[in-house]
C-alpha positions as CSV (number, residue, x, y, z in Angstrom):
1,X,-1.7,-9.0,17.2
2,X,-3.6,-11.4,15.1
3,X,-2.6,-15.0,14.2
4,X,-3.2,-16.1,10.8
5,X,-2.7,-20.0,11.2
6,X,-3.4,-20.5,14.9
7,X,-4.9,-23.9,14.6
8,X,-2.0,-25.1,12.5
9,X,0.6,-24.1,15.0
10,X,-1.7,-25.5,18.0
11,X,-1.7,-29.1,16.5
12,X,2.1,-28.7,15.7
13,X,2.9,-27.7,19.4
14,X,0.5,-30.8,20.7
15,X,2.9,-32.9,18.5
16,X,6.3,-31.3,18.9
17,X,6.4,-30.4,22.7
18,X,5.4,-33.8,24.2
19,X,8.0,-35.4,21.7
20,X,10.9,-33.3,22.8
21,X,10.2,-34.1,26.4
22,X,9.7,-37.9,26.1
23,X,13.1,-37.8,24.4
24,X,14.6,-36.5,27.7
25,X,12.5,-39.0,29.7
26,X,13.4,-42.2,27.8
27,X,15.9,-44.5,29.2
28,X,18.8,-45.4,26.8
29,X,19.6,-48.8,26.0
30,X,23.4,-49.3,26.7
31,X,25.7,-52.1,26.0
32,X,27.6,-53.9,28.9
33,X,31.2,-53.1,29.2
34,X,33.9,-54.3,31.8
35,X,35.8,-51.6,33.5
36,X,39.0,-51.7,35.4
37,X,38.1,-49.7,38.4
38,X,35.2,-48.8,40.5
39,X,36.0,-45.3,40.4
40,X,33.7,-44.9,37.4
41,X,30.5,-46.3,39.0
42,X,29.1,-43.2,40.7
43,X,29.3,-41.4,37.4
44,X,27.7,-44.4,35.7
45,X,24.8,-44.5,38.4
46,X,24.1,-40.5,38.1
47,X,23.8,-41.1,34.3
48,X,21.3,-44.0,34.6
49,X,19.2,-41.9,37.0
50,X,19.2,-39.1,34.5
51,X,17.9,-41.3,31.8
52,X,15.4,-43.4,33.8
53,X,12.0,-42.9,33.0
54,X,9.3,-41.1,35.3
55,X,11.9,-39.5,37.1
56,X,11.9,-35.5,37.7
57,X,13.5,-33.6,35.2
58,X,16.8,-32.0,36.3
59,X,18.0,-28.7,35.3
60,X,19.1,-28.9,31.9
61,X,20.3,-26.0,29.8
62,X,20.1,-27.8,26.3
63,X,16.3,-28.7,27.2
64,X,15.5,-25.3,28.0
65,X,17.1,-23.9,24.9
66,X,15.6,-26.7,22.8
67,X,12.2,-25.7,24.0
68,X,13.0,-22.0,23.1
69,X,13.8,-23.0,19.6
70,X,10.7,-25.0,19.4
71,X,8.4,-22.3,20.9
72,X,9.8,-19.9,18.3
73,X,9.4,-22.1,15.3
74,X,5.8,-22.9,16.5
75,X,4.8,-19.2,16.8
76,X,6.1,-18.5,13.4
77,X,3.7,-21.3,12.0
78,X,1.1,-19.5,13.7
79,X,2.1,-16.4,11.4
80,X,1.6,-13.6,13.9
81,X,1.3,-10.0,12.7
82,X,0.9,-6.7,14.2
83,X,-1.7,-4.3,12.7
84,X,-2.1,-0.6,13.3
85,X,-5.8,-0.2,12.4
86,X,-7.2,1.8,15.1
87,X,-10.3,0.0,14.8
88,X,-11.9,-2.2,17.7
89,X,-15.1,-3.2,16.0
90,X,-15.5,-6.7,15.0
91,X,-17.9,-5.8,12.0
92,X,-16.3,-4.8,8.7
93,X,-18.3,-3.8,5.5
94,X,-16.0,-3.7,2.5
95,X,-17.5,-1.4,-0.2
96,X,-15.9,-1.8,-3.7
97,X,-16.5,0.8,-6.4
98,X,-16.9,-0.9,-9.9
99,X,-18.2,1.9,-11.8
100,X,-16.8,3.2,-15.4
101,X,-14.1,5.4,-13.9
102,X,-12.7,2.2,-12.1
103,X,-11.7,0.8,-15.5
104,X,-9.1,3.4,-15.9
105,X,-5.8,1.9,-16.3
106,X,-3.3,4.2,-14.3
107,X,-2.5,1.7,-11.4
108,X,0.9,-0.5,-12.1
109,X,2.0,-3.8,-11.1
110,X,5.4,-4.2,-11.9
111,X,6.0,-2.5,-15.2
112,X,2.5,-3.3,-16.5
113,X,-0.6,-1.1,-16.2
114,X,-3.9,-2.5,-14.7
115,X,-7.2,-1.2,-13.8
116,X,-8.1,0.9,-10.6
117,X,-10.8,-2.2,-9.9
118,X,-7.8,-4.8,-9.9
119,X,-5.8,-2.6,-7.7
120,X,-8.8,-2.2,-5.2
121,X,-9.4,-5.8,-5.2
122,X,-6.0,-6.9,-4.5
123,X,-6.0,-4.3,-1.5
124,X,-9.5,-5.7,-0.2
125,X,-8.1,-9.1,-0.2
126,X,-5.1,-7.9,1.8
127,X,-7.4,-6.3,4.4
128,X,-9.3,-9.6,4.7
129,X,-6.0,-11.2,5.7
130,X,-5.7,-8.8,8.6
131,X,-9.2,-9.8,10.1
132,X,-8.8,-11.5,13.5
133,X,-9.5,-15.3,13.5
134,X,-11.9,-16.6,16.0
135,X,-10.3,-18.5,18.9
136,X,-10.5,-22.2,19.3
137,X,-13.0,-21.9,22.5
138,X,-15.1,-18.9,21.3
139,X,-15.9,-18.8,17.4
140,X,-17.7,-15.3,18.2
141,X,-14.6,-13.4,18.9
142,X,-13.4,-13.2,15.4
143,X,-14.1,-10.4,12.7
144,X,-16.9,-10.5,10.3
145,X,-17.0,-8.7,7.1
146,X,-19.6,-8.2,4.4
147,X,-18.8,-7.4,0.6
148,X,-20.8,-4.8,-1.2
149,X,-20.2,-3.8,-5.0
150,X,-21.6,-0.5,-6.0
151,X,-21.8,1.5,-9.2
152,X,-25.4,3.2,-9.9
153,X,-26.6,1.0,-7.3
154,X,-25.3,-1.1,-4.6
155,X,-25.2,-5.1,-4.5
156,X,-24.4,-7.3,-1.6
157,X,-21.9,-9.9,-3.1
158,X,-21.4,-11.8,0.3
159,X,-23.2,-11.4,3.7
160,X,-21.5,-11.1,7.1
161,X,-19.1,-13.9,7.5
162,X,-15.7,-15.0,9.1
163,X,-14.7,-17.2,6.4
164,X,-11.9,-15.7,4.5
165,X,-12.3,-17.9,1.5
166,X,-15.8,-16.9,0.9
167,X,-15.0,-13.2,1.2
168,X,-12.2,-13.5,-1.3
169,X,-14.1,-15.3,-3.8
170,X,-16.8,-12.8,-3.4
171,X,-14.1,-10.0,-4.1
172,X,-12.7,-12.0,-7.2
173,X,-16.4,-12.4,-8.8
174,X,-16.7,-8.6,-8.9
175,X,-16.2,-7.3,-12.6
176,X,-16.3,-3.9,-14.0
177,X,-19.3,-2.1,-15.3
178,X,-19.8,0.8,-17.5
179,X,-22.1,3.0,-15.2
180,X,-21.9,6.2,-13.2
181,X,-21.2,6.2,-9.6
182,X,-23.7,6.4,-6.7
183,X,-22.7,5.8,-3.1
184,X,-26.1,6.9,-1.5
185,X,-28.0,3.6,-2.3
186,X,-24.9,1.4,-1.5
187,X,-24.5,3.2,1.9
188,X,-28.2,2.6,2.8
189,X,-28.0,-1.2,1.9
190,X,-24.7,-0.9,4.3
191,X,-27.0,0.6,7.1
192,X,-29.8,-1.7,6.6
193,X,-27.6,-4.7,7.2
194,X,-25.5,-3.4,9.9
195,X,-25.9,-5.5,13.3
196,X,-28.5,-4.3,15.7
197,X,-27.8,-3.7,19.4
198,X,-29.1,-6.4,21.4
199,X,-30.6,-6.7,24.9
200,X,-30.0,-10.0,26.7
201,X,-32.2,-10.8,29.8
202,X,-32.0,-14.3,30.7
203,X,-32.4,-16.7,27.9
204,X,-34.3,-13.9,25.8
205,X,-32.3,-11.8,23.3
206,X,-34.2,-8.7,21.8
207,X,-33.1,-6.2,19.0
208,X,-33.1,-2.7,20.4
209,X,-35.1,-0.3,18.1
210,X,-34.8,3.4,18.1
211,X,-32.2,6.2,16.7
212,X,-29.1,4.5,18.3
213,X,-30.1,0.8,17.7
214,X,-26.9,-0.3,15.4
215,X,-23.6,-1.6,16.7
216,X,-20.6,0.7,15.2
217,X,-19.2,-0.8,12.1
218,X,-16.1,-0.3,10.2
219,X,-16.9,0.8,6.7
220,X,-13.9,0.2,4.2
221,X,-14.4,1.9,0.9
222,X,-12.4,1.5,-2.0
223,X,-12.9,4.0,-4.8
224,X,-11.4,6.8,-6.9
225,X,-13.6,9.5,-5.2
226,X,-15.3,10.7,-8.0
227,X,-18.8,10.2,-6.5
228,X,-21.4,12.9,-7.1
229,X,-23.9,12.1,-4.5
230,X,-21.5,11.2,-1.7
231,X,-22.6,14.4,0.2
232,X,-26.1,12.7,0.6
233,X,-24.6,9.7,2.3
234,X,-25.1,9.4,6.1
235,X,-23.3,6.6,8.0
236,X,-23.6,6.2,11.6
237,X,-22.0,8.7,14.0
238,X,-20.1,6.2,15.8
239,X,-18.8,4.3,12.4
240,X,-15.3,4.2,11.6
241,X,-15.1,5.3,7.9
242,X,-11.9,4.4,6.0
243,X,-11.5,5.5,2.3
244,X,-8.7,3.7,0.3
245,X,-8.0,5.8,-2.7
246,X,-7.1,4.1,-6.0
247,X,-5.9,5.8,-9.1
248,X,-3.6,8.9,-9.6
249,X,-4.7,12.4,-8.7
250,X,-3.1,13.8,-12.0
251,X,-4.7,11.5,-14.6
252,X,-6.4,13.1,-17.3
253,X,-8.9,12.1,-19.8
254,X,-10.8,12.8,-23.1
255,X,-14.2,11.4,-23.3
256,X,-17.7,11.7,-25.3
257,X,-20.2,13.2,-23.0
258,X,-23.1,13.9,-25.5
259,X,-24.3,12.6,-28.6
260,X,-27.5,12.8,-30.4
261,X,-29.0,12.7,-34.1
262,X,-31.7,15.2,-35.4
263,X,-33.5,15.5,-38.7
264,X,-34.5,18.9,-40.3
265,X,-38.0,19.5,-39.6
266,X,-38.7,21.0,-43.2
267,X,-36.4,18.5,-45.0
268,X,-36.2,15.2,-42.9
269,X,-33.6,13.7,-45.4
270,X,-31.2,16.1,-43.7
271,X,-29.5,14.5,-40.8
272,X,-27.2,15.9,-38.2
273,X,-25.1,13.9,-35.5
274,X,-23.9,16.1,-32.8
275,X,-21.0,14.8,-30.6
276,X,-19.8,16.8,-27.4
277,X,-16.3,16.3,-25.9
278,X,-14.7,16.8,-22.7
279,X,-11.1,17.0,-21.8
280,X,-9.3,17.1,-18.2
281,X,-5.8,16.8,-20.0
282,X,-3.5,19.5,-18.4
283,X,-2.4,20.1,-22.0
284,X,-4.2,21.0,-25.3
285,X,-4.7,17.7,-27.4
286,X,-6.1,17.0,-30.9
287,X,-8.1,14.2,-31.3
288,X,-10.0,12.6,-34.5
289,X,-13.8,11.7,-34.2
290,X,-14.6,8.8,-36.6
291,X,-18.4,8.4,-37.5
292,X,-19.5,4.8,-38.8
293,X,-23.0,3.7,-39.8
294,X,-24.1,0.4,-39.7
295,X,-20.2,-0.6,-39.7
296,X,-19.2,1.6,-42.6
297,X,-17.0,4.7,-41.9
298,X,-18.7,7.9,-43.3
299,X,-16.7,10.7,-41.8
300,X,-13.6,11.7,-39.7
301,X,-13.4,15.1,-38.0
302,X,-10.4,16.7,-36.0
303,X,-11.0,18.3,-33.1
304,X,-8.6,20.6,-31.0
305,X,-9.4,20.5,-27.4
306,X,-7.5,23.4,-25.2
307,X,-6.1,22.4,-21.9
308,X,-8.2,22.0,-18.8
309,X,-7.9,24.8,-16.2
310,X,-7.7,24.7,-12.5
311,X,-9.7,27.0,-10.1
312,X,-8.8,27.6,-6.3
313,X,-11.3,28.6,-3.8
314,X,-10.7,29.4,-0.3
315,X,-7.5,30.2,1.5
316,X,-4.8,28.5,3.8
317,X,-5.7,24.9,4.6
318,X,-9.3,25.2,3.5
319,X,-8.4,26.0,0.0
320,X,-10.1,23.5,-2.5
321,X,-8.4,23.2,-5.9
322,X,-10.7,21.7,-8.7
323,X,-10.3,21.0,-12.4
324,X,-12.5,22.8,-14.9
325,X,-12.9,20.6,-18.0
326,X,-12.1,21.8,-21.3
327,X,-15.1,21.2,-23.8
328,X,-15.6,21.0,-27.7
329,X,-17.7,19.2,-30.2
330,X,-18.2,18.3,-33.7
331,X,-21.3,18.1,-36.1
332,X,-21.7,15.6,-38.9
333,X,-24.1,16.6,-41.5
334,X,-25.5,14.3,-44.2
335,X,-28.2,13.2,-46.6
336,X,-29.9,9.9,-45.1
337,X,-33.2,8.7,-45.2
338,X,-33.0,5.5,-43.8
339,X,-32.7,4.5,-40.0
340,X,-29.5,3.0,-38.6
341,X,-27.0,2.8,-35.9
342,X,-24.1,5.4,-35.7
343,X,-20.8,4.3,-34.0
344,X,-18.6,7.4,-32.8
345,X,-15.1,6.6,-31.9
346,X,-12.2,8.8,-30.5
347,X,-8.6,8.1,-32.2
348,X,-5.3,9.4,-32.0
349,X,-4.6,11.7,-35.0
350,X,-2.7,10.4,-37.8
351,X,1.1,10.7,-36.7
352,X,0.2,10.4,-33.0
353,X,1.4,7.8,-30.8
354,X,-0.7,4.6,-30.2
355,X,-4.2,3.6,-31.4
356,X,-7.4,4.0,-29.8
357,X,-6.5,2.4,-26.5
358,X,-3.6,4.8,-26.5
359,X,-5.7,7.9,-26.3
360,X,-6.0,7.9,-22.5
361,X,-6.3,5.9,-19.3
362,X,-10.1,5.3,-19.9
363,X,-11.4,3.6,-22.9
364,X,-15.3,3.2,-22.0
365,X,-15.9,6.9,-22.9
366,X,-14.0,6.8,-26.1
367,X,-16.9,5.3,-27.9
368,X,-20.4,5.9,-28.3
369,X,-23.6,4.7,-30.2
370,X,-26.6,6.7,-31.8
371,X,-30.0,5.1,-32.9
372,X,-30.8,7.1,-36.1
373,X,-34.6,7.8,-36.7
374,X,-35.8,7.1,-40.2
375,X,-36.7,10.3,-42.2
376,X,-40.6,10.7,-42.2
377,X,-43.0,13.6,-42.2
378,X,-45.2,13.5,-39.3
379,X,-49.1,13.0,-39.2
380,X,-50.9,15.4,-37.0
381,X,-54.6,15.2,-35.7
382,X,-56.3,18.5,-34.4
383,X,-59.3,18.0,-32.3
384,X,-61.1,21.1,-31.7
385,X,-64.6,22.6,-31.8
386,X,-63.3,25.3,-34.1
387,X,-60.2,27.3,-33.7
388,X,-59.0,29.4,-36.7
389,X,-55.7,30.3,-35.1
390,X,-54.5,26.4,-34.9
391,X,-55.5,26.0,-38.7
392,X,-53.4,29.2,-39.6
393,X,-50.5,28.2,-37.3
394,X,-50.3,24.5,-38.8
395,X,-51.0,25.1,-42.4
396,X,-47.8,26.1,-43.6
397,X,-45.8,23.2,-41.7
398,X,-44.3,20.5,-44.0
399,X,-46.6,17.5,-42.6
400,X,-47.5,14.2,-44.1
401,X,-51.1,14.6,-42.8
402,X,-52.9,17.2,-41.0
403,X,-56.4,16.0,-40.1
404,X,-59.0,17.7,-38.1
405,X,-61.7,16.0,-35.8
406,X,-64.6,17.1,-33.6
407,X,-64.5,15.7,-30.1
408,X,-67.3,13.3,-31.0
409,X,-65.4,12.0,-34.3
410,X,-62.3,11.8,-32.3
411,X,-63.9,9.7,-29.7
412,X,-65.2,7.1,-32.1
413,X,-61.6,7.0,-33.7
414,X,-60.2,6.1,-30.2
415,X,-62.8,3.5,-29.8
416,X,-61.9,1.8,-33.2
417,X,-58.2,1.9,-32.3
418,X,-57.4,4.0,-35.1
419,X,-55.9,7.2,-33.2
420,X,-52.4,5.6,-33.1
421,X,-51.7,6.4,-36.6
422,X,-51.2,10.0,-35.9
423,X,-47.7,11.0,-34.6
424,X,-49.1,14.1,-32.6
425,X,-52.6,14.9,-31.4
426,X,-53.5,18.6,-30.6
427,X,-56.3,18.8,-28.1
428,X,-58.1,22.1,-28.2
429,X,-60.3,22.9,-24.9
430,X,-61.1,19.0,-24.8
431,X,-59.9,16.0,-23.3
432,X,-60.9,12.4,-23.6
433,X,-62.8,10.9,-20.5
434,X,-60.2,9.3,-18.1
435,X,-60.7,5.6,-17.4
436,X,-62.0,4.6,-14.3
437,X,-60.2,2.2,-12.2
438,X,-61.5,-1.1,-11.9
439,X,-62.9,-2.5,-8.6
440,X,-60.3,-3.4,-6.3
441,X,-57.6,-1.5,-8.2
442,X,-55.2,0.8,-6.2
443,X,-56.6,4.0,-7.9
444,X,-56.1,6.4,-10.8
445,X,-52.8,5.9,-12.8
446,X,-51.2,7.9,-15.7
447,X,-52.5,5.0,-18.1
448,X,-55.9,6.2,-17.0
449,X,-55.7,9.7,-17.9
450,X,-54.8,9.7,-21.6
451,X,-54.7,7.1,-24.2
452,X,-51.1,6.2,-25.4
453,X,-49.5,8.9,-27.6
454,X,-47.9,12.3,-27.9
455,X,-50.3,15.4,-27.2
456,X,-50.3,19.1,-27.5
457,X,-52.9,20.3,-25.2
458,X,-54.5,24.0,-25.1
459,X,-57.0,25.4,-22.8
460,X,-57.3,22.1,-20.7
461,X,-55.7,20.4,-17.9
462,X,-54.6,16.7,-18.1
463,X,-54.8,14.9,-14.8
464,X,-56.4,17.7,-12.6
465,X,-56.1,16.7,-9.0
466,X,-53.8,13.7,-9.8
467,X,-50.8,15.3,-11.9
468,X,-51.8,19.1,-11.7
469,X,-53.6,21.4,-9.3
470,X,-56.1,23.6,-11.1
471,X,-55.6,27.2,-9.4
472,X,-58.6,28.4,-11.3
473,X,-59.2,31.3,-13.8
474,X,-57.9,34.2,-12.9
475,X,-57.2,37.9,-14.0
476,X,-55.1,39.2,-16.9
477,X,-51.5,38.0,-16.6
478,X,-48.3,38.2,-18.8
479,X,-45.5,35.7,-19.3
480,X,-42.6,36.8,-17.3
481,X,-40.2,33.7,-17.8
482,X,-39.5,30.7,-19.7
483,X,-37.0,27.8,-20.3
484,X,-35.1,29.3,-23.2
485,X,-32.9,25.8,-23.1
486,X,-35.9,23.5,-23.9
487,X,-36.2,22.6,-27.7
488,X,-40.0,23.6,-27.4
489,X,-39.0,27.2,-26.2
490,X,-35.8,27.9,-28.3
491,X,-36.2,31.1,-30.2
492,X,-39.6,31.7,-28.5
493,X,-40.2,35.3,-27.2
494,X,-43.1,35.5,-24.8
495,X,-42.3,39.0,-23.4
496,X,-45.2,40.7,-25.4
497,X,-47.8,37.9,-24.6
498,X,-50.8,39.1,-22.8
499,X,-53.4,36.5,-21.3
500,X,-57.0,38.0,-21.0
501,X,-58.1,35.2,-18.5
502,X,-55.2,33.4,-16.8
503,X,-55.4,29.7,-15.7
504,X,-52.3,28.8,-13.9
505,X,-51.6,25.2,-12.5
506,X,-49.3,23.8,-10.0
507,X,-47.6,20.3,-10.3
508,X,-48.4,17.8,-7.5
509,X,-45.7,15.8,-6.1
510,X,-46.3,12.1,-5.7
511,X,-43.8,9.8,-4.2
512,X,-43.3,6.8,-6.4
513,X,-45.4,8.3,-9.4
514,X,-44.2,7.3,-12.8
515,X,-45.0,10.7,-14.1
516,X,-43.0,13.8,-14.3
517,X,-43.9,17.4,-14.6
518,X,-41.7,20.4,-15.6
519,X,-42.7,24.0,-15.9
520,X,-41.6,25.7,-19.3
521,X,-43.1,29.0,-18.8
522,X,-44.5,31.1,-16.0
523,X,-46.8,34.0,-15.8
524,X,-47.0,36.6,-13.0
525,X,-49.9,34.3,-11.8
526,X,-48.2,31.0,-11.8
527,X,-47.1,28.4,-14.2
528,X,-48.5,28.9,-17.8
529,X,-47.0,26.0,-19.9
530,X,-46.0,22.6,-18.6
531,X,-44.6,19.4,-19.8
532,X,-45.8,16.2,-18.4
533,X,-43.8,12.9,-19.0
534,X,-45.6,9.8,-18.4
535,X,-44.7,6.0,-19.4
536,X,-47.6,5.8,-21.8
537,X,-47.9,9.2,-23.1
538,X,-46.1,12.6,-23.0
539,X,-47.8,16.2,-23.5
540,X,-47.1,19.9,-23.6
541,X,-50.0,21.7,-21.9
542,X,-50.9,25.5,-22.1
543,X,-53.8,25.4,-19.8
544,X,-55.2,28.9,-20.9
545,X,-57.5,29.9,-23.7
546,X,-54.8,30.9,-26.5
547,X,-57.8,32.5,-28.4
548,X,-58.3,34.8,-25.4
549,X,-54.8,36.2,-25.7
550,X,-52.4,38.0,-27.8
551,X,-50.3,35.3,-28.4
552,X,-51.9,34.1,-31.9
553,X,-50.9,37.3,-33.4
554,X,-47.4,37.0,-32.4
555,X,-44.7,35.1,-34.5
556,X,-43.6,33.2,-31.4
557,X,-47.0,31.2,-31.5
558,X,-46.3,29.8,-34.9
559,X,-42.7,28.9,-33.7
560,X,-44.0,27.3,-30.5
561,X,-46.6,25.3,-32.4
562,X,-43.9,24.0,-35.1
563,X,-41.3,23.3,-32.2
564,X,-43.9,21.3,-30.2
565,X,-45.1,19.1,-33.0
566,X,-41.4,18.3,-34.0
567,X,-40.4,17.9,-30.4
568,X,-43.4,15.5,-29.6
569,X,-43.2,13.8,-33.0
570,X,-39.7,12.9,-32.5
571,X,-40.7,11.6,-29.3
572,X,-43.4,9.7,-30.8
573,X,-40.7,7.6,-32.7
574,X,-39.1,7.3,-29.3
575,X,-42.1,5.5,-28.0
576,X,-41.8,3.1,-30.8
577,X,-38.0,2.7,-30.2
578,X,-36.6,5.9,-31.3
579,X,-34.8,8.2,-28.7
580,X,-35.8,5.8,-26.2
581,X,-33.2,3.5,-27.7
582,X,-30.8,5.8,-26.1
583,X,-30.2,4.3,-22.4
584,X,-27.6,4.9,-20.1
585,X,-25.7,1.8,-18.2
586,X,-27.1,1.7,-14.8
587,X,-30.9,2.2,-15.8
588,X,-33.2,-0.3,-17.3
589,X,-34.3,-0.7,-21.0
590,X,-37.9,-0.1,-21.4
591,X,-39.9,-0.1,-24.5
592,X,-43.5,-0.9,-25.8
593,X,-43.6,-3.5,-28.8
594,X,-46.3,-3.5,-31.2
595,X,-49.3,-5.5,-30.2
596,X,-49.0,-9.3,-31.0
597,X,-45.1,-9.5,-30.5
598,X,-44.0,-12.8,-29.2
599,X,-40.7,-14.6,-28.5
600,X,-39.0,-11.4,-27.5
601,X,-35.1,-11.6,-27.0
602,X,-32.4,-9.1,-26.1
603,X,-28.8,-9.7,-27.5
604,X,-25.9,-8.0,-25.6
605,X,-23.2,-6.2,-27.1
606,X,-20.3,-7.7,-28.7
607,X,-19.4,-10.8,-31.1
608,X,-20.2,-13.1,-28.1
609,X,-22.8,-11.3,-26.4
610,X,-25.4,-13.4,-24.8
611,X,-29.1,-13.8,-25.8
612,X,-31.6,-13.5,-23.2
613,X,-35.4,-14.4,-23.5
614,X,-37.7,-11.8,-21.7
615,X,-41.4,-11.7,-21.1
616,X,-43.8,-9.2,-22.8
617,X,-46.7,-7.8,-21.0
618,X,-50.2,-7.8,-22.4
619,X,-49.9,-4.0,-23.5
620,X,-46.7,-4.8,-25.3
621,X,-44.3,-3.4,-22.7
622,X,-40.9,-5.1,-22.2
623,X,-38.2,-4.4,-19.5
624,X,-34.6,-5.5,-19.4
625,X,-32.0,-4.7,-17.0
626,X,-30.4,-2.9,-15.4
627,X,-27.9,-2.3,-18.2
628,X,-24.3,-2.9,-17.1
629,X,-22.2,-2.5,-20.1
630,X,-22.1,0.1,-22.8
631,X,-22.8,-0.8,-26.6
632,X,-25.5,-1.9,-29.1
633,X,-28.4,-4.0,-27.6
634,X,-30.6,-5.8,-30.2
635,X,-34.3,-6.4,-29.1
636,X,-36.1,-8.9,-31.6
637,X,-39.4,-10.8,-31.7
638,X,-41.7,-12.3,-34.0
639,X,-44.8,-10.2,-34.9
640,X,-45.6,-6.9,-36.4
641,X,-42.8,-4.0,-36.9
642,X,-43.1,-0.5,-35.9
643,X,-41.3,2.7,-37.3
644,X,-37.5,2.1,-38.1
645,X,-37.6,-1.4,-37.2
646,X,-35.9,-4.0,-39.5
647,X,-37.1,-7.4,-40.4
648,X,-34.9,-10.1,-41.2
649,X,-35.5,-14.0,-41.4
650,X,-39.1,-13.5,-39.9
651,X,-37.9,-11.6,-36.9
652,X,-38.4,-7.9,-36.2
653,X,-35.4,-6.1,-34.5
654,X,-34.6,-2.8,-32.8
655,X,-31.3,-1.6,-31.7
656,X,-30.9,0.4,-28.5
657,X,-27.6,2.6,-27.7
658,X,-26.1,2.3,-24.4
659,X,-23.6,5.1,-23.6
660,X,-22.1,6.5,-20.3
661,X,-22.1,10.1,-21.5
662,X,-21.5,11.2,-17.9
663,X,-19.3,14.3,-17.6
664,X,-18.8,13.7,-13.8
665,X,-17.7,10.0,-14.5
666,X,-15.4,11.1,-17.4
667,X,-13.4,13.3,-15.0
668,X,-11.2,10.5,-13.8
669,X,-8.4,12.2,-11.6
670,X,-8.6,10.7,-8.3
671,X,-10.0,12.5,-5.3
672,X,-7.8,13.1,-2.3
673,X,-11.1,13.3,-0.1
674,X,-14.5,12.1,0.1
675,X,-17.2,14.5,1.2
676,X,-20.1,12.7,3.3
677,X,-23.3,14.3,4.7
678,X,-21.6,14.3,8.4
679,X,-17.9,14.4,7.6
680,X,-15.0,14.8,5.2
681,X,-12.7,11.8,5.2
682,X,-9.3,11.8,3.8
683,X,-8.4,9.3,1.3
684,X,-5.6,6.7,2.0
685,X,-3.4,5.9,-1.1
686,X,-2.1,2.4,0.0
687,X,-3.6,-0.7,1.7
688,X,-6.0,-0.9,4.6
689,X,-3.6,-1.2,7.5
690,X,-0.1,-1.1,8.5
691,X,0.8,-4.7,8.9
692,X,4.0,-6.3,10.3
693,X,4.5,-9.9,10.0
694,X,6.4,-11.3,12.9
695,X,7.3,-14.7,11.8
696,X,10.5,-13.9,10.0
697,X,11.9,-12.5,13.2
698,X,10.8,-15.6,15.1
699,X,12.7,-17.7,12.5
700,X,15.8,-15.6,12.9
701,X,15.5,-15.9,16.9
702,X,15.1,-19.7,16.7
703,X,18.4,-19.7,14.5
704,X,20.1,-17.7,16.8
705,X,19.1,-19.9,19.9
706,X,20.0,-22.8,17.9
707,X,23.6,-21.5,17.6
708,X,23.8,-20.8,21.2
709,X,22.4,-24.5,21.9
710,X,25.1,-26.0,19.7
711,X,27.8,-24.0,21.5
712,X,26.6,-25.3,24.9
713,X,26.3,-28.6,23.8
714,X,29.9,-28.5,22.4
715,X,31.2,-27.2,25.8
716,X,29.3,-30.0,28.0
717,X,31.0,-32.7,25.6
718,X,34.6,-31.2,26.2
719,X,34.0,-31.0,29.9
């Protein structure tokens, strides 16, 4: 049993109970009356004794009944209630999911629809009302709670406290975001802030370190259960985990899960916009896809999406049923040379019910934005000591410029700062000398390996010993597998390629490294073609000598060269604000501005979006975030412009598209269980506890005793 307002009841009892007793102690003031006989004296003396002060109270049924009435009323003022939580711990961590799917409006309040997040906040506030209050004499005996809001990351909104006002204010301040969901980081945050076990010896208190060094806690999680990384989370073995489900398990949704803009390599003016859709609706649906560019509608396409299917695995109680979403898409093709911002919107077809908001329960994934690159032919520089195969492969490509340099000439170009004019640089059997770390610097970084840019590297290994391990030159080898889904390898057939002298490499895994290495093709001796992504540069590398292989005599070599140049060239625009202008909420907006940029500002989406001034590093790098809402973000500055940038009123601007584009988050049907690393927790649909308020019964009891007291009083008067 808990008491919501014990202090108020205690104060009232301290006043009311003595007052009632004093009324029975006080001597009544009587008027003098002459009587005709002494037979009434005995009765008068007894009455005077009963009302004389400082006398022992006599048995009085009325006083007893009135004390019972007063006690019932005072207990009602204290608001006692019974809870059926099964939780003995005094520490609770309240974790509230605020990701994109929690904005789905499939909860109700009366007849009005409301979001899952609003329902979760109401339930969390109700749970706070059930926490045990500290006693008047020992403030440490009350329950404490911490508030954590999580989406793609976790955030402590209120540290441990027993102040209900602070806890409820922290919950009220939680707002929805348009990010995917992740529980692992939030759980680590909760574990790190859990109370430590303590050893008390005399006046010395020490925290116990080791494997079992935490006090058990109660984890109260409000979520719709759509958490892809839940299986990685590891709460304590003794922790009590309660998952409160919000949202309906049958809610379907249609959303945009992919979007991109591409230009034809041979005719850059030809623009294609691809839109991928997903439906978890149990029935087939038709939807209109509307495309606007810079605020003007340029096309509407109708798409028919089939009904989502259900699959059941396992048998009996262990059977698991999951929804397999239906997919579809549309392609918009047009002639457009200029850069721009495309807005994609899903609508109910003409004649359907409702507008955009009536399409489904989640509005966030019904819109997407795409930054369109400008139409431009690529400039390519080839650094080689002489390779006829390269010239032959590149000669037929529709390039704006194809320049060839010797290593010495290109070193001079680098020293003069003029190498940046080339979109793609092909390095054949040569690499620029890496920078040496300055004295006192932590060591080699990706910025020291290659100058900023986009590179196709042949017969060389970038970052040996730092990014890649050189496995040495080997014997004759053949390509046995390659990533057919990668843009560089699409349509490339390497089955007949024989390498006379293999030179396989192996990626080096470094924790905290800003570079990523992925294998694109593998020979029977090891990795043969790799892609390296770094903040300052990107490269496709084939470390073996192409001239000492059969590859140049195969048409796949020309296709590989063309697709590599196109892929890296498009990514070159990304480095100047192109594809890098696509960012997912939950991550940070990171870019590099032209040298000399100053007064850099970010304007958030919407007509009332706030403008934030941000710092720019010496090398032009800017970072803003994490991004919380989807939409178009505008970055502006004073200074030179880059490819695709706009200039207006003396300020240069770039637009960045922030989109959810997450198929897991768009599957908004609430889950009935949450699978953690150590257990499977069944979700509750209603509030945190089964709470029974006792004060109404106490009031009814007081009224019943009052009726009895009235009856007894009238009986005594009649006697």
